[in-house]
N, CA, C and O of each residue as an XYZ file, in Angstrom:
424
protein
N    -142.471     65.527     39.169
C    -142.142     64.312     38.190
C    -141.349     63.604     38.188
O    -140.489     63.841     39.037
N    -141.197     62.798     37.619
C    -140.145     61.400     37.723
C    -138.973     61.532     37.190
O    -138.924     62.235     36.180
N    -138.152     61.132     37.516
C    -136.509     60.900     36.929
C    -136.892     60.362     35.433
O    -137.577     59.414     35.048
N    -136.168     61.354     34.773
C    -136.434     61.069     33.210
C    -137.499     61.249     32.695
O    -137.560     60.732     31.580
N    -138.521     61.837     33.056
C    -139.637     62.280     32.476
C    -139.336     63.976     31.964
O    -138.668     64.816     32.568
N    -140.073     64.128     30.658
C    -139.825     65.347     30.019
C    -140.436     66.572     30.714
O    -141.431     66.496     31.434
N    -139.782     67.690     30.452
C    -140.559     69.136     31.349
C    -141.560     69.242     30.497
O    -141.579     68.797     29.349
N    -142.498     69.900     31.112
C    -143.626     70.605     30.189
C    -143.405     71.681     29.499
O    -142.333     72.262     29.666
N    -144.264     72.135     28.669
C    -144.302     73.073     27.767
C    -144.154     74.283     28.580
O    -145.156     74.464     29.272
N    -143.178     75.240     28.743
C    -143.247     76.136     29.529
C    -143.901     77.263     29.395
O    -143.853     78.092     30.304
N    -144.592     77.485     28.297
C    -145.726     78.579     27.935
C    -147.114     78.125     28.560
O    -147.909     78.797     29.216
N    -147.186     76.635     28.124
C    -148.691     76.006     28.853
C    -148.434     76.330     30.210
O    -149.244     77.152     30.640
N    -147.307     75.844     31.290
C    -147.093     75.769     32.800
C    -147.313     77.404     32.760
O    -148.499     77.705     32.899
N    -146.545     78.360     32.623
C    -146.900     79.670     32.997
C    -148.340     80.220     33.027
O    -148.890     80.938     33.862
N    -148.876     79.584     31.671
C    -150.214     80.142     31.778
C    -151.574     79.352     32.583
O    -152.769     79.644     32.611
N    -150.810     78.256     33.191
C    -151.488     77.324     33.891
C    -151.653     78.442     35.587
O    -152.697     78.854     36.091
N    -150.133     78.659     36.105
C    -149.711     79.242     37.010
C    -150.478     80.236     37.245
O    -151.059     80.457     38.307
N    -150.525     81.053     35.995
C    -150.981     82.715     36.122
C    -152.167     82.284     36.164
O    -152.469     83.164     36.970
N    -153.210     81.680     36.020
C    -154.600     81.352     35.550
C    -154.689     80.886     37.383
O    -155.588     81.316     38.106
N    -153.729     80.079     37.814
C    -154.160     79.536     39.442
C    -153.789     80.567     40.347
O    -154.348     80.669     41.439
N    -152.851     81.372     39.961
C    -152.629     82.280     40.837
C    -154.002     83.418     40.926
O    -154.676     83.581     41.943
N    -154.166     83.967     39.923
C    -155.302     84.795     40.177
C    -156.944     84.026     40.580
O    -157.876     84.777     40.870
N    -157.086     82.965     40.565
C    -158.029     82.147     41.193
C    -157.985     82.063     42.684
O    -158.953     82.257     43.419
N    -156.522     81.693     43.141
C    -156.473     82.081     44.433
C    -156.591     83.561     44.897
O    -157.255     83.871     45.886
N    -156.101     84.210     44.347
C    -156.582     85.444     44.818
C    -158.105     85.787     45.207
O    -158.535     86.271     46.254
N    -158.864     85.346     43.917
C    -160.136     85.453     43.922
C    -160.760     84.702     45.089
O    -161.856     85.086     45.496
N    -160.122     83.603     45.696
C    -160.565     82.926     46.765
C    -160.210     83.524     48.031
O    -160.508     82.966     49.086
N    -159.491     84.805     47.987
C    -158.965     85.570     49.076
C    -158.217     85.201     49.899
O    -158.352     85.563     51.067
N    -156.917     84.122     49.379
C    -155.731     83.878     49.939
C    -154.747     84.818     49.935
O    -154.434     85.635     49.069
N    -154.237     84.566     51.162
C    -152.852     85.849     51.417
C    -152.006     85.489     50.279
O    -151.727     84.320     50.013
N    -151.571     86.567     49.566
C    -150.599     86.860     48.672
C    -149.275     86.108     48.989
O    -148.670     85.628     48.031
N    -148.705     85.942     50.391
C    -147.605     85.026     50.535
C    -148.020     83.722     50.205
O    -147.337     83.160     49.349
N    -149.280     82.910     50.828
C    -149.419     81.868     50.433
C    -149.696     81.417     48.788
O    -149.451     80.242     48.517
N    -150.120     82.169     47.859
C    -150.274     82.475     46.852
C    -149.061     82.143     46.106
O    -149.030     81.233     45.278
N    -147.996     82.933     46.420
C    -146.395     82.561     46.199
C    -145.798     81.167     46.258
O    -145.167     80.397     45.534
N    -146.271     81.221     47.381
C    -145.897     79.387     48.132
C    -146.527     78.635     47.224
O    -145.702     78.208     46.415
N    -147.699     78.252     46.973
C    -148.125     77.490     46.320
C    -148.160     77.330     44.683
O    -148.537     76.288     44.148
N    -147.735     78.454     43.974
C    -147.283     78.586     42.715
C    -145.782     78.240     42.802
O    -145.396     77.386     42.003
N    -144.870     78.775     43.655
C    -143.707     77.770     43.330
C    -143.515     76.045     43.802
O    -142.557     75.342     43.480
N    -144.468     75.700     44.475
C    -144.693     74.221     44.523
C    -145.131     73.793     43.332
O    -144.666     72.734     42.910
N    -145.758     74.257     42.825
C    -146.225     74.271     41.349
C    -145.144     73.915     40.297
O    -145.061     73.007     39.470
N    -144.596     74.632     40.522
C    -143.426     74.945     39.528
C    -142.454     74.010     39.621
O    -141.922     73.450     38.662
N    -142.140     73.778     41.143
C    -141.157     72.589     41.364
C    -141.519     71.457     40.920
O    -140.692     70.865     40.227
N    -142.646     70.901     41.135
C    -143.554     69.936     40.931
C    -143.126     69.519     39.463
O    -142.737     68.384     39.193
N    -143.248     70.651     38.449
C    -143.015     70.307     37.062
C    -141.460     70.341     36.588
O    -141.110     70.097     35.434
N    -140.632     70.661     37.589
C    -139.024     70.438     37.339
C    -138.496     71.721     37.078
O    -137.345     71.682     36.645
N    -139.112     73.136     37.242
C    -138.654     74.079     37.174
C    -138.196     74.899     38.236
O    -138.883     75.444     39.099
N    -136.723     74.937     38.055
C    -136.013     75.244     39.405
C    -135.724     76.584     39.569
O    -135.447     77.017     40.688
N    -135.754     77.342     38.531
C    -135.286     78.745     38.865
C    -136.424     79.794     38.550
O    -136.180     80.721     37.777
N    -137.430     79.684     39.029
C    -138.706     80.708     38.953
C    -138.640     81.755     39.932
O    -137.940     81.702     40.943
N    -139.372     82.687     39.614
C    -139.970     84.025     40.475
C    -141.277     83.999     40.462
O    -141.825     83.745     39.390
N    -141.846     84.180     41.297
C    -143.124     84.364     41.520
C    -143.292     85.559     42.796
O    -142.816     85.385     43.917
N    -143.983     86.663     42.425
C    -144.373     88.000     43.307
C    -145.713     87.985     43.405
O    -146.194     87.462     42.399
N    -146.343     88.253     44.006
C    -148.263     88.138     44.095
C    -148.865     89.649     44.984
O    -148.707     89.813     46.194
N    -149.348     90.334     44.342
C    -150.021     91.438     44.893
C    -151.403     91.150     45.032
O    -151.961     90.268     44.379
N    -151.992     91.901     45.901
C    -153.708     91.677     45.897
C    -154.275     91.539     44.544
O    -155.169     90.742     44.263
N    -153.653     92.440     43.631
C    -154.344     92.864     42.331
C    -153.514     92.307     41.462
O    -153.793     92.803     40.370
N    -152.416     91.347     41.315
C    -151.554     91.088     40.345
C    -150.598     89.821     40.605
O    -149.910     89.708     41.620
N    -150.634     89.039     39.735
C    -149.438     88.225     39.931
C    -148.223     88.325     38.989
O    -148.481     88.289     37.786
N    -147.081     88.430     39.321
C    -145.753     88.371     38.111
C    -145.132     86.910     38.335
O    -144.895     86.518     39.478
N    -144.906     86.208     37.337
C    -144.214     84.986     36.929
C    -143.319     84.854     36.554
O    -143.666     84.796     35.374
N    -142.138     84.717     36.522
C    -140.690     84.079     35.528
C    -140.329     82.701     35.816
O    -139.938     82.240     36.888
N    -140.520     82.098     34.683
C    -139.936     80.628     34.518
C    -138.960     80.742     33.701
O    -138.895     81.512     32.743
N    -137.777     79.592     34.239
C    -136.521     79.436     33.321
C    -136.700     78.055     33.116
O    -137.155     77.299     33.973
N    -136.311     77.689     31.876
C    -136.595     76.237     31.500
C    -135.171     75.865     31.308
O    -135.008     74.658     31.128
N    -133.954     76.693     31.299
C    -132.556     76.139     31.030
C    -131.957     76.795     30.027
O    -130.737     76.893     29.894
N    -132.912     77.327     29.192
C    -132.404     78.071     28.029
C    -132.899     79.524     27.743
O    -132.209     80.373     27.178
N    -134.314     79.737     28.245
C    -134.633     81.284     28.301
C    -135.559     81.540     29.318
O    -136.029     80.623     29.991
N    -135.858     82.711     29.483
C    -136.706     82.687     30.593
C    -137.810     83.417     29.971
O    -137.677     84.264     29.087
N    -139.359     82.872     30.709
C    -140.628     83.740     30.186
C    -141.005     84.377     31.448
O    -140.705     84.056     32.598
N    -141.820     85.475     30.948
C    -142.293     86.463     32.254
C    -143.727     86.566     31.661
O    -144.053     86.628     30.475
N    -144.670     86.570     33.014
C    -145.989     86.992     32.589
C    -146.471     88.017     33.770
O    -146.003     87.921     34.905
N    -147.267     88.826     33.481
C    -147.859     89.595     34.421
C    -149.483     89.256     34.332
O    -149.983     89.344     33.210
N    -150.195     88.937     35.254
C    -151.853     88.837     35.216
C    -152.132     89.745     36.704
O    -151.819     89.860     37.888
N    -153.158     90.373     35.360
C    -154.170     91.524     36.727
C    -155.045     90.425     37.145
O    -155.305     89.342     36.621
N    -155.474     91.050     38.344
C    -156.608     90.108     38.997
C    -157.620     90.968     39.190
O    -157.482     91.889     39.995
N    -158.892     90.780     38.414
C    -160.090     91.683     39.146
C    -160.671     91.270     40.598
O    -160.821     90.097     40.942
N    -160.933     92.229     41.288
C    -161.340     91.534     42.731
C    -162.549     90.768     42.424
O    -163.292     91.382     41.658
N    -162.919     89.769     42.736
C    -164.160     89.182     42.549
C    -164.367     88.202     43.649
O    -163.465     87.812     44.391
N    -165.636     87.822     43.708
C    -165.903     86.641     44.842
C    -166.317     85.715     44.141
O    -167.081     85.815     43.181
N    -165.623     84.320     44.774
C    -166.109     83.307     44.224
C    -167.191     82.382     45.261
O    -167.114     82.638     46.463
N    -167.930     81.595     44.929
C    -168.462     80.885     45.636
C    -168.110     79.645     46.237
O    -167.381     79.081     45.422
N    -168.268     78.862     47.342
C    -167.632     77.864     48.086
C    -167.086     76.707     47.188
O    -165.988     76.151     47.188
N    -168.063     76.545     46.519
C    -168.010     75.277     45.454
C    -166.822     75.462     44.502
O    -166.033     74.568     44.194
N    -166.789     76.859     44.032
C    -165.855     76.972     43.275
C    -164.467     77.306     43.687
O    -163.421     77.297     43.038
N    -164.796     77.698     45.319
C    -163.201     77.902     45.879
C    -162.633     76.313     46.029
O    -161.456     76.007     45.839
N    -163.681     75.383     46.400
C    -163.151     73.942     46.590
C    -162.461     73.742     44.870
O    -161.258     73.506     44.754
N    -163.083     73.828     44.008
C    -162.684     73.446     42.784
C    -161.175     73.857     42.484
O    -160.364     73.120     41.921
N    -160.878     75.366     43.024
C    -159.547     75.877     42.822
C    -158.529     75.419     43.649
O    -157.363     75.554     43.280
N    -158.875     74.745     45.020
C    -158.033     74.160     45.857
C    -157.886     72.819     45.256
O    -156.752     72.360     45.394
N    -158.609     72.170     44.715
C    -158.655     70.735     44.347
C    -157.676     70.863     43.016
O    -156.696     70.118     43.049
N    -157.790     71.579     42.028
C    -156.981     71.894     41.021
C    -155.450     72.092     41.329
O    -154.475     71.564     40.795
N    -155.532     73.035     42.378
C    -153.912     73.445     42.610
C    -153.268     72.180     43.318
O    -152.062     72.015     43.134
N    -153.897     71.345     44.046
C    -153.288     70.128     44.435
C    -152.909     69.313     43.616
O    -151.889     68.634     43.725
N    -153.687     69.292     42.708
C    -153.338     68.628     41.275
C    -151.900     68.881     40.586
O    -151.083     68.089     40.116
N    -151.902     70.444     40.717
C    -150.963     70.836     39.774
C    -149.476     70.785     40.903
O    -148.303     70.899     40.548
N    -149.879     70.626     41.991
C    -148.570     70.784     42.975
C    -148.330     69.501     42.887
O    -147.144     69.390     43.198
N    -148.764     68.441     42.640
C    -148.059     66.962     42.313
C    -147.889     66.693     40.895
O    -147.538     65.586     40.486
N    -148.108     67.594     40.205
C    -147.587     67.290     38.686
C    -148.452     66.287     38.233
O    -147.906     65.594     37.375
N    -149.602     65.953     38.494
C    -150.581     65.031     37.950
C    -151.134     65.631     36.738
O    -151.764     64.914     35.960
N    -150.988     66.698     36.532
C    -152.005     67.418     35.085
C    -150.978     67.371     33.923
O    -149.794     67.695     34.009
N    -151.510     66.996     33.018
C    -150.714     67.499     31.847
C    -151.264     68.192     30.681
O    -152.457     68.005     30.441
N    -150.595     68.953     29.929
C    -150.916     69.772     29.102
C    -152.301     69.789     28.614
O    -152.953     70.833     28.570
N    -152.814     68.511     28.202
C    -154.242     68.839     27.564
C    -155.209     69.049     28.720
O    -156.198     69.662     28.319
N    -155.284     68.669     30.391
C    -155.983     68.998     30.879
C    -156.020     70.457     31.740
O    -156.832     70.744     32.620
N    -155.261     71.031     31.395
C    -155.506     72.580     31.752
C    -155.801     73.280     30.836
O    -156.007     74.480     31.017
């Protein structure tokens, strides 16, 4: 995010992150790497005090916007994605890590 820009809607960001985390797990990504990728995403959107814990079947995320903390747990059913779907997940993740996505696009 650029200096002076508004922080995103925390609820929307939280939803983006848990969906992205579940998608990374479906790609077979390592849990530690999923945590790192999600932390990069929240940092890109100006969230500095987040907590991310990823297990092979679940993603726990807590975001703090300066006023209150929001927490979510997303269970992830084991699934297999096709290679083209995996490519889409990683492309989406790269956009999210640079904060180039806005509320209506996720």
